[in-house]
N, C-alpha and C positions, 0 to 999 in steps of 0.2 A: 504494500500500500504506500503510495507516494504522498508526502505532506508538503503543501505549498506554504512557504515561509514568507510572511509579509513584512514590510518595514517595521510595523509595530512589534513584531515578534523577535526582531533581531536583538533587542536589548538584553534578553536573558543570555543569549549565546555570547554577546560581548562580555557579560559578567563572567561567564565561564572562561573566556579567553584571558581575562584579566586575572582570574583566580589561578589559571595555569601559569601565567607569566611569573607569579610569585613563587612558583616551584622551580623556576629555571635560574641558572647562574651562568654568567658570561666568563669565558676563559679565552683570552687571546681574541681571535677573529671569528669565533664560533660560539653558539649557544649550546650548553648542555641541558637537555630537557629531562624532566622527571616523568614517570609514567602517569597515566590518567588516574584520577581519584574519583570516588563517588561523590556526587553532589545531590543532596536531599533537600526537598522542600515539602514539609508535611505539617498538618494541623489536625486537631480534634477539638471540637467544641462541646460545651455542655448540651446534652440532648441531641448531639449530632454524630455522624459517622466519620471515621478517620479518612483522610484523603492524603495520599503521598505521591509525589512525583520524583523520579530518580533519573539522573543524567550522569554523564562523566565529564570531567574537565577536559578541555581541548588543549593538548600540548602545543606550545608555540614551536615553529620551525621556520626554516628559510623557504619552505614550499608554501604557495598560496593555499588558503583554506576556502573551498567553494561552499557557498551557502547550501547548495543541493546536498552536500555531504554531511551537514551538521545533524541531519536526522539520525545518522549513525551513532550519535552520542546520546540519544534517548535510550535508556535501558528498559527493555520490554520483557526480559526473562529473569528478573530478580526474584528471590524469595523474600517477601516482605511480611513481617509479623508484628502484631501489636498485642501487648499483654497488659492487663489491669492488675496483675499480681495474683489473680485467681484463675482467670481464663486467658488462653493464648489463641488468637485467631490469625489465620493466614489470609492476607488480602489478595484479591483477584485483580489482575491487570487488564485494562481495557482502553480502547480509544474513546476519547470524549472531547469534542471540539469546544466544549464550554470552558475548558481549561487550557493553559499554555505552560509547558508543552502539552499537546493534546493527547497525552497518554497518562493515565492515573492508576494507582492501586487503591482499592477501597473494599468495603464490606458492609453488608447490612446486618451482620451478626454481632456487632459490638457497638454500643452507643455510649458516648462520653457522659460521665457523671461528675457534677460539681464536687470538688474536694478530693478527687482520686488522682493517683499518679498513673501514667501510661508509659510503657517502655516500647520503643520501636527498634526492630532489628531488621537490617537489610543485608542480604547475602547475594553476592554476584561474583562468580568466578572465584578468584583468590581474595576478594575484598569482602570485609564485614564492617558495617557501620551500625552503631548503636546510639541511642539517646533516650533520656527519660524527661518527661514534662509533667506539669501539674495543671489541673483545670481549676482556676479560682472561681469564686462566685461571680455572676454577672454584675457589672458595675451599676451604681445608683445614678442613672441618667434621668434628670427631671424632665427635660424635653430636648428635641432636635427641631430646629426651625430654619426657615429660609428668610433671607433679607436681600433687598435689591442693592446693587453696588451704587455708590453715590455717582451722580452725573452720568449714568450709563443705564439705558433701558433694555439692553440686551444681555447683561451679565448679572448673575446673582451669586450670593454666597450662602453658606450654611453654618449654623452655630450649634454647639453642643453645650448644655449646662450640666456639668458633672459634679457630683457630690463625693466626698472622700471621708472615710473613717479615720479620724486623727490618731486613733489607738492602734492602727495597723500600718505596715509599710506596703504600699500598693503601686502597681505599674499598669499603664494603659497604652493602647495603640489604636489609632483611628485608621479605618480602611474605607474605601469607597470605590464605586464604579460609575462611569458615565459614558454616554455615547455607545459603548458596547454593553448595554444593560442586559443582554442575553447571557453574558458570561457569569458563571457562578463564582469564579475566582476574582476576589476584590483585590485592589492594589493598596499598599500602604500609602497614606496621604503624605504630602509634603509637610514636614515639621509636625508629624502626627504622633511621635513617640513621647509619652508623658510620664514623668515620675511625680508622685504626690508631694515632692518637695516644692512643686509649683502651685499647689492647691492649699488654700487656707479654708478647709472644710468644704468650700464649693468654688467653682470658677467656670467661666465661659471660655470655650475654645473654638477657633475658626477651623473649618474643614477646608483645606486647600487641595485643589485638584492636582493629582500627581501627573508627571509627564509619562506618556504611554509609548513614546517612540524616540529613538535617537534622532536629533535634528528636526524635531517637530516644529515646523515654522509657525504654526498658529497657536502654540501652547500658551495657555493662560492659567494662572493659579485659581482663577474664578471659573464658575460654571456658566455655560450658555443657558439662556432662558428656555431653550428647546431641549435641554438634556433630560433624560430620565435618569434619576440618580438613586443609588442605593448606598446607604451609610451604615457602617458597623462600628460600634464602640466596644472594644474588647479589653477585659482585664486579663493580664498575662503575668507569668512568673518572672523572676529576676533574670534568669538566663535568656529568656525570649526578649526581654527588654534590652539586654546588652546587644543582642543581634540587631534588633530594629533601630536602636540608638546609633549604632555604627553605620547602618544603612542610611539612616536619615542624615547623619553627619556627612557622609560621602556626597549625597545629593545636594545638601546645603552648601558645602564648600566649593563644589565643582559644577553642579548642574549637568555634569557629563562624566559618565563612568570612565572614559578614557583619560580623564585628568583627576581621578579620584586618589584617595590616600593610598600609600604603598602598603599599609597594614591590612592583613586579613580581617574580615568581619569576625567578631567573636562568635563562636558557635558552640552549641551543646551537642554536636555530632562528634562522637568518638570513632575514628577510622574513616573520616571523610569531612566534607564541608556542608554548610547549609543550616537548616533550622527545623526542629520538631517542636511545635508550639501548641500548648493547651490554652484554650480561651473560654472565658465566660463572657457571653456577648449580648448586646442589645442592638437591634437593627431597626431601621426606618427607610422607607422608599418614598420617592417623590416623583410625580409626573408633572413637570412644570408646564408642559404644553396645555394641560387641562386644569392647572392650578390646584391639584389635589395631592393629598398625602395618604399613602396606604399604611395601616397600622402594622407594627411588627408582630410576628407570631409570638414573640416573647414580650412579656410586660416590661414597659420602660421603668416602672417603679418596682422596688424590691418587694 
């Protein structure tokens, strides 16, 4: 089966290329490359099923890498397992164009529960990657609302009023989708990684639209009034916060992964790269063309 890779989709493979470059060292007039490593992106939400995507880093070399060949770095035959400490379930791999890369491992036999730890194990060839994450409680979100941008009748912004328990150490991440509202995979928002150090019991945060493609000429951190928008506010554990904080810092400092920090993103994956993230979530969807808001299946109030 052939996969068509669009400009919007190049960003992930650029990330893999940069990750691979950090594994290389220069000696004299040539580069010594390291073998490919597993790259994992996975999550499990409270009351949701696990979703895991597995790829391999792309080793840099003097030979050009054709985009048509990047499909070969999607791992389709790994053994992927998730355990809640009592039950271990093997996930099934399948093509699904609602995600990118359009191949995921998932199951309907294990649903995430608030307060539990989940261990992920990925085995492929001689590689084994493992990680453990925790699902916190859904955050206390009082409301999510839309505001028009000043002096502009075609752009809007979204706000989140978030409450925090001062007796706990908590971390949050904002996600959203727009324009490609059919995608189930939401993107981390620009400057959307939050520690409760920034919250004095409650605070309002702006949801900034993330860039979805390298060199996106019309990118704006605001949303078009024609966008269908899904917003997710997730409470996450400290390890997941470290990963998303580094990711956000890369985007903030450079706006372009080709000019990002030379440091690897902090990861909770042992034996590979990436993130395995447990989330307690609150969601809201907006259809701005009709001026309506659809209620989240999860209550916004605790």
